[in-house]
KELUM-19731 format. One record per residue: residue number from 1; residue in three letters; chain; x, y, z of N, C-alpha, C in turn. Coordinates in steps of 0.05 Angstrom, whole numbers, padded with zeros to 5 digits. Layout:
<recs>
  pos  code  unit      nX      nY      nZ     caX     caY     caZ      cX      cY      cZ
  NUM   Ala     A       X       Y       Z       X       Y       Z       X       Y       Z
...
</recs>
This chain:
<recs>
  pos  code  unit      nX      nY      nZ     caX     caY     caZ      cX      cY      cZ
    1   Met     A   00018  -00020  -00001   00001   00001  -00002   00014   00022   00003
    2   Thr     A   00010   00045  -00013   00025   00071  -00018   00005   00095  -00025
    3   Leu     A   00006   00113  -00006  -00010   00137  -00007   00007   00156  -00023
    4   Glu     A  -00010   00174  -00040   00009   00191  -00063  -00003   00220  -00061
    5   Thr     A   00012   00241  -00061   00005   00266  -00066   00012   00275  -00095
    6   Glu     A   00011   00299  -00098   00025   00314  -00130   00052   00307  -00134
    7   Arg     A   00072   00307  -00106   00098   00304  -00104   00109   00281  -00091
    8   Leu     A   00088   00266  -00080   00104   00250  -00055   00090   00223  -00060
    9   Glu     A   00106   00203  -00060   00099   00173  -00051   00100   00170  -00023
   10   Ile     A   00078   00160  -00005   00081   00155   00021   00075   00126   00029
   11   Val     A   00103   00112   00036   00107   00088   00039   00114   00072   00068
   12   Pro     A   00094   00062   00072   00089   00053   00107   00116   00029   00102
   13   Leu     A   00125   00025   00125   00151   00004   00129   00133  -00015   00140
   14   Ser     A   00137  -00039   00129   00130  -00065   00139   00153  -00070   00163
   15   Leu     A   00146  -00093   00181   00164  -00097   00199   00199  -00102   00186
   16   Glu     A   00196  -00124   00165   00220  -00126   00147   00230  -00106   00140
   17   Lys     A   00224  -00082   00130   00235  -00057   00120   00242  -00045   00137
   18   Leu     A   00224  -00043   00165   00237  -00027   00189   00267  -00038   00200
   19   Lys     A   00266  -00066   00200   00294  -00075   00202   00315  -00065   00189
   20   Leu     A   00306  -00063   00158   00327  -00055   00136   00334  -00028   00143
   21   Leu     A   00314  -00012   00156   00315   00013   00159   00340   00020   00181
   22   Arg     A   00340  -00001   00198   00352   00001   00222   00380  -00010   00216
   23   Asp     A   00384  -00031   00200   00408  -00048   00197   00425  -00052   00174
   24   Asn     A   00411  -00043   00152   00420  -00041   00121   00406  -00023   00104
   25   Leu     A   00415   00005   00110   00402   00023   00097   00404   00019   00064
   26   Lys     A   00426   00015   00055   00432   00012   00029   00415  -00011   00018
   27   Phe     A   00412  -00033   00028   00397  -00050   00020   00370  -00042   00012
   28   Leu     A   00355  -00029   00037   00327  -00012   00035   00327   00004   00016
   29   Glu     A   00346   00020   00003   00345   00034  -00013   00346   00023  -00040
   30   Lys     A   00359   00002  -00045   00354  -00015  -00070   00333  -00022  -00068
   31   Lys     A   00323  -00039  -00048   00295  -00046  -00051   00271  -00033  -00057
   32   Leu     A   00270  -00005  -00048   00254   00015  -00054   00254   00029  -00073
   33   Asn     A   00283   00029  -00086   00287   00043  -00106   00289   00069  -00105
   34   Cys     A   00304   00084  -00083   00304   00105  -00067   00334   00115  -00053
   35   Val     A   00341   00138  -00048   00362   00144  -00032   00350   00164  -00006
   36   Tyr     A   00357   00152   00016   00348   00167   00038   00363   00188   00053
   37   Lys     A   00350   00210   00048   00358   00232   00059   00343   00242   00080
   38   Gly     A   00324   00230   00094   00312   00240   00116   00325   00245   00142
   39   Glu     A   00313   00249   00162   00327   00251   00191   00343   00230   00193
   40   Ala     A   00363   00237   00205   00386   00214   00213   00368   00195   00233
   41   Ile     A   00377   00171   00223   00370   00146   00247   00389   00145   00269
   42   Lys     A   00387   00164   00283   00401   00163   00312   00386   00175   00337
   43   Gly     A   00396   00175   00357   00386   00183   00377   00354   00175   00387
   44   Phe     A   00341   00193   00387   00305   00181   00397   00298   00174   00372
   45   Ile     A   00305   00179   00349   00289   00172   00327   00299   00136   00325
   46   Phe     A   00324   00129   00332   00333   00101   00333   00320   00090   00352
   47   Glu     A   00314   00100   00375   00304   00089   00400   00269   00082   00390
   48   Tyr     A   00261   00101   00382   00235   00101   00365   00237   00073   00348
   49   Leu     A   00249   00080   00325   00250   00056   00309   00252   00025   00327
   50   Glu     A   00264   00030   00344   00273  -00002   00356   00245  -00004   00371
   51   Gln     A   00224   00010   00385   00206   00004   00396   00184  -00003   00372
   52   Gln     A   00184   00011   00345   00167   00002   00325   00169  -00029   00327
   53   Ile     A   00201  -00033   00320   00202  -00066   00315   00191  -00084   00330
   54   Lys     A   00198  -00072   00362   00185  -00090   00381   00156  -00096   00381
   55   Thr     A   00146  -00070   00381   00109  -00073   00384   00100  -00082   00357
   56   Ile     A   00112  -00080   00331   00098  -00090   00307   00103  -00124   00311
   57   Ser     A   00127  -00125   00326   00133  -00162   00326   00107  -00171   00341
   58   Glu     A   00100  -00155   00362   00084  -00169   00384   00052  -00165   00371
   59   Asn     A   00050  -00146   00351   00022  -00139   00346   00025  -00125   00318
   60   Ala     A   00031  -00151   00303   00031  -00158   00273   00007  -00140   00257
   61   Asp     A  -00018  -00145   00268  -00042  -00141   00251  -00043  -00104   00253
   62   Ser     A  -00024  -00092   00271  -00033  -00061   00271  -00004  -00043   00263
   63   Trp     A   00008  -00057   00241   00029  -00045   00236   00026  -00018   00222
   64   Leu     A   00014  -00014   00209   00004   00013   00197   00001   00035   00214
   65   Tyr     A  -00007   00027   00241  -00014   00051   00253   00011   00053   00272
   66   Ile     A   00034   00040   00267   00061   00040   00283   00085   00053   00266
   67   Ala     A   00084   00036   00248   00103   00044   00234   00115   00066   00221
   68   Phe     A   00142   00075   00213   00146   00095   00196   00135   00091   00171
   69   Trp     A   00124   00115   00158   00117   00123   00132   00142   00138   00118
   70   Leu     A   00150   00129   00097   00171   00147   00086   00163   00161   00065
   71   Leu     A   00168   00189   00061   00156   00208   00039   00181   00206   00018
   72   Ile     A   00173   00195   00000   00190   00199  -00027   00184   00214  -00048
   73   Arg     A   00206   00235  -00054   00198   00249  -00073   00193   00234  -00100
   74   Lys     A   00169   00242  -00112   00170   00229  -00139   00193   00236  -00158
   75   Ser     A   00199   00259  -00160   00214   00270  -00185   00242   00254  -00181
   76   Asp     A   00253   00247  -00160   00279   00242  -00164   00288   00211  -00140
   77   Arg     A   00264   00205  -00131   00264   00180  -00114   00281   00183  -00087
   78   Ile     A   00280   00211  -00081   00296   00217  -00050   00275   00210  -00031
   79   Val     A   00281   00200  -00007   00266   00204   00019   00272   00230   00028
   80   Val     A   00255   00247   00033   00259   00274   00044   00244   00273   00078
   81   Gly     A   00235   00256   00090   00228   00252   00110   00211   00226   00118
   82   Ser     A   00197   00227   00138   00185   00204   00151   00157   00216   00165
   83   Ala     A   00141   00196   00174   00122   00206   00187   00112   00183   00205
   84   Ala     A   00094   00182   00223   00083   00158   00233   00053   00162   00250
   85   Phe     A   00042   00145   00251   00019   00146   00279   00035   00124   00299
   86   Lys     A   00024   00138   00330   00040   00128   00346   00020   00109   00358
   87   Gly     A   00009   00089   00351  -00006   00067   00361  -00031   00069   00348
   88   Leu     A  -00049   00049   00358  -00077   00050   00354  -00094   00068   00363
   89   Pro     A  -00120   00073   00351  -00137   00086   00371  -00141   00089   00395
   90   Asn     A  -00145   00107   00415  -00151   00103   00438  -00178   00103   00448
   91   Gln     A  -00183   00105   00473  -00216   00105   00478  -00231   00125   00468
   92   Asn     A  -00218   00150   00466  -00227   00171   00452  -00231   00169   00425
   93   Gly     A  -00216   00153   00412  -00219   00147   00382  -00198   00165   00367
   94   Glu     A  -00173   00175   00389  -00150   00190   00379  -00126   00169   00368
   95   Ile     A  -00119   00177   00348  -00092   00171   00338  -00073   00193   00337
   96   Glu     A  -00048   00188   00347  -00025   00212   00337  -00005   00214   00320
   97   Ile     A  -00014   00230   00310   00015   00238   00287   00038   00246   00291
   98   Gly     A   00064   00237   00283   00086   00252   00285   00103   00253   00258
   99   Tyr     A   00125   00266   00253   00135   00273   00229   00164   00286   00235
  100   Gly     A   00176   00289   00212   00206   00297   00209   00211   00294   00181
  101   Leu     A   00230   00315   00171   00243   00320   00147   00269   00326   00151
  102   Gly     A   00288   00311   00136   00315   00324   00130   00317   00353   00129
  103   Asn     A   00337   00360   00144   00338   00394   00138   00341   00409   00116
  104   Glu     A   00344   00392   00090   00350   00406   00067   00324   00408   00054
  105   Phe     A   00300   00401   00066   00273   00394   00046   00258   00404   00069
  106   Glu     A   00263   00425   00089   00244   00442   00099   00231   00465   00084
  107   His     A   00209   00470   00088   00197   00496   00082   00197   00494   00050
  108   Asn     A   00188   00470   00040   00174   00469   00014   00151   00453   00012
  109   Gly     A   00140   00450   00030   00107   00443   00034   00101   00409   00034
  110   Tyr     A   00129   00394   00038   00124   00363   00035   00106   00353   00058
  111   Met     A   00116   00362   00087   00097   00355   00105   00071   00362   00103
  112   Thr     A   00065   00384   00094   00042   00393   00091   00026   00375   00077
  113   Glu     A   00038   00369   00058   00021   00345   00039   00020   00319   00048
  114   Cys     A   00043   00310   00067   00039   00281   00077   00015   00283   00095
  115   Val     A   00018   00305   00113  -00001   00301   00134  -00033   00304   00125
  116   Cys     A  -00035   00319   00104  -00058   00318   00096  -00070   00290   00088
  117   Glu     A  -00051   00276   00070  -00060   00248   00058  -00062   00229   00084
  118   Met     A  -00041   00228   00104  -00045   00205   00125  -00070   00211   00140
  119   Cys     A  -00076   00239   00146  -00099   00237   00161  -00124   00233   00142
  120   Lys     A  -00123   00231   00117  -00145   00225   00101  -00151   00191   00106
  121   Trp     A  -00125   00177   00106  -00122   00152   00106  -00130   00145   00140
  122   Gly     A  -00118   00161   00161  -00129   00153   00184  -00151   00154   00191
  123   Phe     A  -00172   00179   00184  -00204   00181   00181  -00218   00159   00176
  124   Ala     A  -00204   00145   00148  -00217   00118   00134  -00214   00099   00151
  125   Gln     A  -00207   00097   00170  -00202   00072   00192  -00219   00073   00211
  126   Asn     A  -00230   00049   00222  -00248   00045   00238  -00239   00053   00266
  127   Asn     A  -00259   00061   00280  -00250   00075   00308  -00234   00098   00306
  128   Val     A  -00231   00117   00283  -00208   00138   00289  -00231   00159   00285
  129   Lys     A  -00237   00177   00312  -00252   00205   00304  -00233   00231   00306
  130   Tyr     A  -00208   00230   00319  -00192   00247   00320  -00165   00240   00316
  131   Ile     A  -00147   00261   00302  -00123   00257   00295  -00108   00281   00312
  132   Ile     A  -00093   00274   00330  -00075   00292   00350  -00049   00289   00343
  133   Ala     A  -00027   00311   00352  -00009   00315   00353   00006   00339   00370
  134   Glu     A   00027   00333   00376   00040   00343   00398   00066   00359   00388
  135   Thr     A   00069   00386   00393   00091   00400   00385   00109   00412   00410
  136   Asp     A   00129   00420   00394   00145   00440   00422   00125   00460   00424
  137   Ile     A   00123   00482   00449   00119   00502   00447   00119   00524   00423
  138   Asp     A   00148   00524   00422   00160   00542   00403   00164   00530   00373
  139   Gly     A   00160   00504   00364   00158   00495   00348   00141   00504   00324
  140   Tyr     A   00147   00526   00312   00126   00547   00302   00124   00529   00268
  141   Ala     A   00147   00518   00261   00148   00504   00234   00131   00486   00234
  142   Ser     A   00129   00471   00252   00109   00437   00259   00080   00450   00259
  143   Gln     A   00079   00468   00278   00050   00480   00286   00038   00491   00254
  144   Arg     A   00051   00505   00242   00043   00513   00216   00030   00494   00198
  145   Ile     A   00047   00473   00198   00038   00447   00184   00006   00437   00192
  146   Leu     A   00004   00435   00215  -00013   00424   00232  -00040   00445   00226
  147   Gln     A  -00032   00473   00229  -00055   00495   00224  -00061   00487   00193
  148   Arg     A  -00045   00489   00175  -00047   00493   00149  -00071   00465   00142
  149   Asn     A  -00071   00447   00153  -00084   00423   00149  -00112   00424   00173
  150   Gly     A  -00114   00445   00183  -00144   00442   00198  -00146   00437   00227
  151   Phe     A  -00115   00436   00236  -00112   00424   00265  -00118   00448   00282
  152   Val     A  -00130   00448   00306  -00135   00464   00326  -00125   00461   00353
  153   Arg     A  -00108   00480   00364  -00088   00472   00391  -00115   00478   00416
  154   Tyr     A  -00112   00456   00431  -00134   00445   00445  -00121   00445   00476
  155   Lys     A  -00093   00444   00478  -00078   00440   00507  -00058   00450   00506
  156   Phe     A  -00042   00458   00529  -00021   00468   00535  -00006   00451   00556
  157   Asp     A   00017   00447   00556   00033   00435   00578   00056   00439   00576
  158   Asn     A   00071   00421   00575   00104   00429   00569   00108   00427   00538
  159   Ser     A   00080   00422   00520   00079   00426   00500   00058   00435   00489
  160   Ser     A   00049   00434   00462   00024   00442   00450   00009   00426   00434
  161   Trp     A  -00012   00416   00444  -00028   00391   00433  -00043   00407   00411
  162   Trp     A  -00047   00390   00385  -00070   00399   00367  -00086   00374   00357
  163   Arg     A  -00112   00382   00344  -00131   00362   00347  -00145   00367   00318
  164   Leu     A  -00152   00344   00301  -00161   00348   00279  -00191   00333   00283
</recs>
């Protein structure tokens, strides 16, 4: 399954492909016919990838709600970033979306396109009533992506929380 926008293919990574992202990026690039230039797979991104692999291994039926989705630019097959839902819908019908771009691809509208398409997919799933997102209080670029997609800020704590 692949989602598409005018400029992007948005490809969810199966368990096998998540392991390749972690262990053998060059082989994953060959398998997907792309070049990875998204966020570096280190620090909290690596830790999150490890958690995705573990969770999907234990919960294979829910992998689309957990896995990274790569944003592949159609014009040159470059991976500009990734996005993910952070688990199954909760008791309120909420799923959380997170995303990131390689620095050189910021401010080009790629993530706005991606979030729009992923939200369409999310709302087409059973039990999804809301899509939520957390941003840093001063994460203005990320907040702007959410605003462009109709999200409304609904909560402040140590972060800014948004809901569509």
